[in-house]
C-alpha angles and dihedrals in degrees: 000000000000116000126190119201118194109202126036100210130120097295094037089055091047096051093037091054092054094042091049089067089067108019147041099260126198117195112206120195133154091218109089091194091061093047092046088048092054092048093050089050091054093243134309130339136186122199093350091302115152108283120258115221120244136173123251129231136177101171132061091243091063088073094052108126094029113144093205132015123203119203115213102161124116112277088244089060099047099101093044091049099048105035092083090058096064101119092004096087132056109261087233094055107114116230110213114204119190090165131135122267133032103264101071095102091059092046094049092050092045087059102038106023134267096274095062109119105242124193113195127194152148131235134194092199111129124206136177123201114238098172134323106315094003123100142165120225139170086216090206098114133109131224121213119191139183142167123291089174100319120113121264088245091056091049089051093050091053093052091046092052090051093048091049087051090060099261131117113251137156136179125232130190096232116031095183096087091052093046092053090044089057090044090056091054094044091046088054098043118027103058093040091051090048095047092047093039087225141131116265091248091060093065088069095051096054114067093210095049091043091052094048091049089047091052091049090052095048091048093051092047089053091057091048089054095048085055089053091247114151106216116214093242135050099216114051096193093047089053092050092051089052091052091047088054093059092055104022097136100055136066122246118266088248090060089056089046092056088045092050097039091241112146106262126232092240091123089054095048121028087010090058090051090052091046091052091043091056090051092049096041093243117139115234106185096153094049089045088055093053089050094052093044094049092047090046090054093048091049094049091049091056095049090052 
């Protein structure tokens, strides 16, 4: 099995490491320093385990012949990352997205065409980069996938591949409730962690931060309810606290985006809640505020 992975960050490295135990994995990244770092390290490693060798790629044609392609770039980068692949991949090659947000299916099909078989999913796996090709992870997460245009058999084969690689994975008939469930958690955690520059676990220790995160979660859940999406939990805040517990000792990816100057996923997380709320006629003042604050922080950073 040939597996291509676009994006060699923390999650790409974690999944790449596991898949490399069963497959021929090619890591594609446009940052040559990252690729060189992986090569020097002898491959990918999780929690100081012996590295597993992988191939390196910097151009879209390097993934030609892949049986499956996993997408691990930020949602804001999806179109940019996939446009060079138009005509470079077999039309039957499944694209697997475990990204944040709820608009990735449209972005993938805009880049590669509406007929591309897309597999969508969420994962509670957490991963923190130590250096290029090396990450630390609790490895206690679970991945849930479903079809975004791919056949049920394709979705099942992706789940089986992840399971054979030592990860926990399951297939569901309708992935939308799970995508929105993850969106509720991300809307409650990511921007708050970024604004306060704190670990996710710190949100629960401060009553003001906790109340803000709870309000964000409740607001997002109300939007989902108005869209007739049955979330996979009864209590949004309880679910958010469970998600926080899995990655309590790390900042959100949005916090790292603000630190590094990379465009954040705010439009694809809290912004997605606001957009859906406008369509459904549900007010979203808390999520609106998060969008404005994060965008202001990004703008001020650029000016400096």
